N, C-alpha and C positions, 0 to 999 in steps of 0.2 A: 385494676386500680391498685395503687400503692397502699399498703397497710398503714403507712405513715400518715395517711389522710383519713384514717378510720376513727370515728368518734363513738362514744357510748352515751346513752341517755337512759337513766334509771328512774323508776317510780318507787317511792317508799310508801308503805301503808301505815297510817297513824290515826289518832282519835280526838279531834276537836276542830271546831271552826274558828278561824281567826278573823276579827274585823281588820280590814286593810285600808291603807290610804289610797291605794291604786289597784287596778285590776291585776290579778295574779298572772304570772307566766304559766305556760303549760307545764305540768309536772305531776309527780305522784310517789308516796311512800306510805306504808301501813303501820299504825301504832295504836295502842290503848293509852289513854291519858295517864300521866303520872301526877299525883298530887304535889302541891308545893311542899308539903311537909316531907313527903318521901324524897323529893329532890334534895332538900336540905340535908336530910339524914344520910342519903346515899353518897353525896359528893364529898370526897376527901378535902377538896379545896374550892372555895367560892370567892370570887374577887370581882371588883369593878375595874375594868381595863380600858385603855385607849389603844386603838389599832395603829401601828406605825408603818406597816407595809406587809407585803406577801411575796413569797418566793415558791416556785414549783419544787417538788421533791418526788422521790420514787422509792417505794419499799418493795424490792424484788421487781416484779413487772407491773405492779399496781401504782398509779400516780396518786399523789396527795398534794395539798396546798398547805404550806407552813405560814401561818399568820404570826408576825412578830408583834407582840403587845407589851405595853408598859403597865405594870400593876399600880393602880391608883389607891385602892383600898382593899384590904383583906378582911373578909367577913367570916371565914372559917379556914382553919389550917394554918400551918407555919410557913410564912413567906414574907420577905421584906417588901415594903412599899417602895416604889421606884424601880424595882427589878424588871428587867426585860426578859420575857419568856417566849417560847414558840408554842403555838397552839395548832395542832395538826387536824385538818379536816379532810376526809376522803374525797378523791376526785381532783383532777387537774390534768396537766400535760406532761407526758413522759419525755425523756431526752430524745427519743426517736420521733417525736411529734405525735404519737398516738395519744388521744385524749379520752377521758372518761368523765362525764358529768353525772353526779348523783343528785337527782332532784330531791329536794328536801334538806340536803346538807346545808348548814349555815354558810353564808357568804358575807365577807366584810370588805370594807374599803378603808384606805388610810384616813385617819381622823375620826373614824367611828368610835363611839363610846358604847360599851356593852357590859352586861352583867353575865358572867360565865360560871357555870358549875363544871369543875374540872377534875380530871383524874390523871395522876402522873404516869408516864410511860418509862420503860427501861432505858430508852435512849436519851432521857433528860427532857423530852418535850411533854406536852400535855394533850389529852383528848377531852372533848366535850362530853359530859355524861348524857347519855340518851340522845346523842346527835343534836337535832334541832330543838329538842325539848329542854336542853340545858343551856340555851343561848338566848338571852333577852337583849334586844337592841333598844338603845335610848332614842325615843321619838318625841318630838315636840308637837303637841296638838291640843287645841282647845284651852290654852293657858296652862297645860300640864306637861310635865316631863314623864313620859310613859315608859314602862318596861314591856316591850312587845316581842313576842315570838313570831317568827315568820313560818307559819304552818300551812300556808296555802298550797304548798307542794306536797302535802301529806294527806293521807286518808285516815280519818278517825274511825275507830272500831269500838263498839260498846262491849263492856263486860257482860257475860250472860246474865239476863234478867235485869239489867240496869239501863236506864235511858241515857242518851247523850245530852250533854249540856254545853252551852256556848262557852267559848274561851273568854275569860274575863279580861277587862282592861285593868292594868295595875299601875298605880302611881309609883314612879321609879324610886323616889327617896323613901317613901313609907315602906315599900317592899324591901329595900335595902336594910332599913332599921329592923323590920320584922325578922329577916333572915339572920342578921347579926345576933338578935336576942335569942332566937331558937337555937342557933349554933352554940350559944353559951349555956343552954339548958334553962333559959328563963321562960316564963309564961308571958308571952307578949300578945296583945290583942291584934288579930289580923284585920287591920283597918285600911289596907292598901288598895282595895278594889275601887274602881271609878265607874260611875254611871256612864251610859252610852254618850258619846260626844258627837257633835256635828262634824262632818268630814270623814267619819268612819262609817263603813257599811258592811253588812254581811255579804258574802259572795253569793250572787244570784245568777251567774252565767249558766247557760245550758252546756252541752258538751263542748270540750276543747280538745285540740289536737296538739301533740308534741310538735315543736318547731325549733329550728336552728337558723338564725339570721333571716327569719321570716318565711322559711320553707319547711313544709311538713315532711314527715317520714312515712314510708310505706314499703311493703314487700312488693317486688315486681314479679316474683315467681308465679303468683296466681294468674297473671295476665297470660302466661304461656301454658296454662293448665297444669302447672307443676305443684306438687305438694311441698309443704314445709314440715319436715319431721320434728317431733318433740320426744324427748326422752325423760324418764323419771329416774332419779338416783336410786340404786338398788336397795339402799338401807330403809327407805320408806319413811313416812311421816309418823313420828311418835304421837300417840294419843288418838289416832284414827284407826279404827279396826281395819285390818288388811293392809295397813301402811299408806292409805291415801291414794293408791294407784287407780282404783275405780273412780274416786272423786275427781282426780285429775283428768281422766278420760271424759267424764261427764262435762267438765269445764271446757275442754277442747271442743266437744260436740256442740256446746251452746253457741259458739261463734260460727262453727261450720254450717249449722242448720239454718242460717239466715238465707232464704232463697233469693233475695234481691242482690246479694253480693257473691263474689267468687272466692271467698276465703276458703283455704284448704289446709288446715292444720291436721296432721296425722299423728297418731300415737305409735312410736317406733319401738316401744319396749323400755327396758331398764338399761342403765349405763353405770359404769364405774368412774366416769369422768367427773372431776371435781374442780375444774377451772372456774366454772360459774362466772361471777362478775369480778373475780380476781384478775383474770387476764382473758384476752380475746382468743377464742378458738372457733371451730366450725360446728360445735355441738350445741343445739338448742336444748336446754335441760332445766328441770326444776330440781334444785338441791334442797333436800329436807334437812332440818335441824342444824343449819349453818355449819357445815364441816370445816370451813376456813376461818370461822370466828370473825366474820365480817360485821356482825351486828351485836349489840348488847343483848345479853340473855333476857328473855321476857319473864316478867313476874306477874302472876295473876293478882297479887295483892297490891303491887306497886305500879303495874302497867309497863309500857314500853313498846318497841317496834315489833310488829308481827312478821312482816315480810317486805322484800323489795324486789323489783324486777324491771326489765325494760330492754330496749334494743341497742346493739352496737350498729353504727351506720357510717356510710361514707360521706365525706364533706362535699365531694363533687355532686353536681345536680344532674338528674336524669329526667327527660320530659315524659309526660304521660297525659294524653288527651289535651294537649295545649298548655299544661301546667307543669312546673318543675318541682321535683321532690328529691329529698335525700333517700338513697337506696339503703334499706335495712340489710345488714350483712348476716347477723344472727342475734339471738336474744337468750336471756337466762332469767330465772326466778330463784330467789333464795328465801327460805323460811327460817325464822329465828329459832334458837334453842329455847326450851321451856314452855312450849305451846300445849303440852299434854293437858294442863289444867284448863286451858281455854276450850279445848275440844271435848271436855268431859260433860258439857251441858247436854240437855236433851236434844238440842239442835246441832250438836257437834259435827255430825256428818255433813249436813247441808251448809253449816258455817264454813267447813273446809272447801266445799264446792264453790261457794260464793267467793271466798278468799282467792282460790286458785284462778277462777274465771276473771275476777277483777284484775289480778296481776297479768293474766294473759292479754287482757284488753290493752294494758300498757305496752306489751310487746308488739301489738299491732300498730302502735303509733298514736293511741288515744290517751288523753290525759283525763281530767276529772269533769264530771257533770254536777251541777247543783240542782238537778231535777230530783225530787225526793225519791221517786221510785226507780231511778236508773241504777243499773249494776255498777256503773262508774261513778256513782255518788261517793263523795269522800268519807264514807263510813260503811261498815258492813251492817246490813239490816239484822242479820242473825235471827230471823223470824220464821225459818223453815223454807224460804223460797229457793235457796240454793243457787245454782248457776242459771239464772233466768234473765235473758235480755229483755229490756223494755224499749219503748218507742225511741227514747233519746239515744240509747246505745245503738239502735239500728240506724238512726240518722247519722251518727258518728262514723260507722263503718261504710255507710253509703257514700259519705264524702270522700273516702279513700279508696274503696274497693268495688265500686260499680263496674261490672264487666265492660271492657273497652268496646267501642263501636267498631264497625267494620274498618278495615284499613283505609287510610286517607286516599281520596281520589286525586289523580294527577291531571292537570289541564295544561295543554301547551299554549304558548303565546308566540306571536311573531317575534323573533329575536329583537330585543329592545335594550337600549342602554339606560339603565336605571340611574346611574350617576357617573360623573367624570370630573375629578377635581382639577383637571386642566382648564375647565371652563371658567368663566368669570365667577367671582365669589358669590355664593348663594347656597340654599339648602341642599342642592344636588350638584354643586360645582366646587370651585376653589374655596379656601386655599388648600395647598398640599397638606397632607397629614404629617404632623410631627408627633411628639411623645404623648400628647394628651388625646383622649378619646373624642370621637365625633358621633353624633346620633343622626340616623337617617330614617325617614318614614317611607314605607313601601306602598301602602294602600293608596289607590288612586293614580298610580303611575304604571305605565306599560301594561295596562289591563289587569292589574293586581287588585282583587276585591278585599274588603275589610274582613272577610271571613277566612282569608288565607292563613295557614299555620306555618308554612315553609315555602321557600323558593328554590328552584333549580337554577343555579347561576354559574357564570364564569367570572372569576376574580383575577384582575391583572394589577401588578405593581409596575409602575412606569417610572423610569429615571430615578431610582433611589440613590441618594447621596452617600449612603452607608449600607453595609450588610445588616440584615435583620429579618423580621417576620411580621406578618399581619394576622390579626385575630378578629373575626367577625362573629358576633353572637347576639342573642336577643337582648333588648333593653330590659332592665329590671332584674337581671340575674347576675351573680358574680362572674367575672371573666374566667373562662375555662383554662385548663393548663395546656391545651393543645392548640397549635396554630392552624390557620386556614391556608397560609401561603408563606413560604420562605423565599428570600431573594438575596442577591449579592449586589454590592455597590456598582452602580452604573449599568446594571443588567435588568431588562424588563422580563418578568416572569408571569405566567398565568396558571390557574388551576381551577378545575371544576369542583363545585361544592353544593351541598344541600344546606341552605341557610335558614335556620329556625327564626321565627318572628315572635315578637312580644304578643301578649293577649289583649293589648289595647286596640281600640278601633283604628289607630294609625299604623298598626303592625310595624313597629320600629325595630331597628337593630343598631348595634354599635360597632364601629371599626376602630381598632387600636393598633398602632404600629409600635414596634420595639426595635430600636437600633442602638449601636454601641456609642455613638457620638451624640451628646445632647445638642439639639438644634438641627440635627439631620432631618431630611424630609423625603417623602415619597408620594407620588401621585397614585390615586386609586381609581380603577374603572370596575364597575359591576354591570355585567350584561345578563339579562334574564331571558330564559327560554321556556319557563313554565312555573306553575305554582301548585301547592297541595291544599286541599280542603278536606275537612272531616267527611268520611263516607256516610252514606245513608244507612 
């Protein structure tokens, strides 16, 4: 597969639950909450902005998205109103088509209004302080204009000895006034919090899986009894006795020890590789102490991001047990600088195990759970449990990594013509195919049952009026990049193929022709000689 089709999906670990207007997408990053006072004090520039547009960019091999915003009001720092500036957010599409999505990173659309806590960069652009923690979106709800952080893609982590508290709702205008007052050194009453509103809800979903365009991610190596090796950077984790290598191995074992799944993560020792999530490589590694300065430095007094991690994956789809998935290529985890103080608590060792195991869950394709006891709950329990899978975590990996059944059984049928577009117009007849796709149902014809997962067919292109190709593929998935049959103008051609079917009872498939002349046409014949069913 071409690396230009390779994508990345990351999980950030953070600390707070956010009431949302809609169900969250699958995602994850780790952080400890930063107080509003600390955000104001740490940010060199705070402004209310309107988003005007976004463009892709690249810093070395790492993509970013540059959001062009117009400054409406400056609350802190020296900047003229009306000025247009560029706010850089990590993640995006590189010039070669390689993409990286960092779950938890703020996302904006043209016309959005936002309150941003910013830090200037040497190239004249700006970064958001503490990533998603410094970006408040203006949301209309319950007669209020609210300042809302999108934290559903992050994992909240408690400071040692402190309970977690729910993310408050903030009135946008009152929050802006309070920020402006504090930035000028005034003692302003913090009266901006709003009681719970109808239409908002706390996240209550059980486990969720990462997805792209509706398709989940998984490793396919386990199905072939292959291991996926993991390395730990040789410098080790500061603040954890012994460098955290033993705790990382414990975290790996927690996922391997589930007897109902075929997960096989192995510890391959230490590495000097430092690509991490900066660029795609073939090394699955945990990088301690953020050697590439990808994350803000963590502060035990102020909070911040603890770690992030996740898989790089191919955009092409691969079938498994009748379902299509994105194939994971490799994965990485990065822990932030400044975690020594966090691991200094009595539960520091087990907190490291839990943190590492949670991020490894993301590298398996799992997002967050809202079951309180789950390892993939969006906060670290930090109560001494360490790397401990609970029922909901096991349900998540069972959805992805249940060992495959025996190979599909093949059943022959008397050779039968499934469809012929030279026949009168109908669901298995004309008209001839042109540029647009047509969908056909296989179940119930030629002895094909509704349990069939694929067909053994002969595909024929008849009387094409232009040169081109035909692609046949299951309904409900993106069109693959490979053709089923190529043909030349005026020349009939045939090819044998295994045709995968959709998972619906009708077992449908799609036929799409591609020709150089718009309006050109080709007749399609599909003859069946057998079908595949899941084995016993």
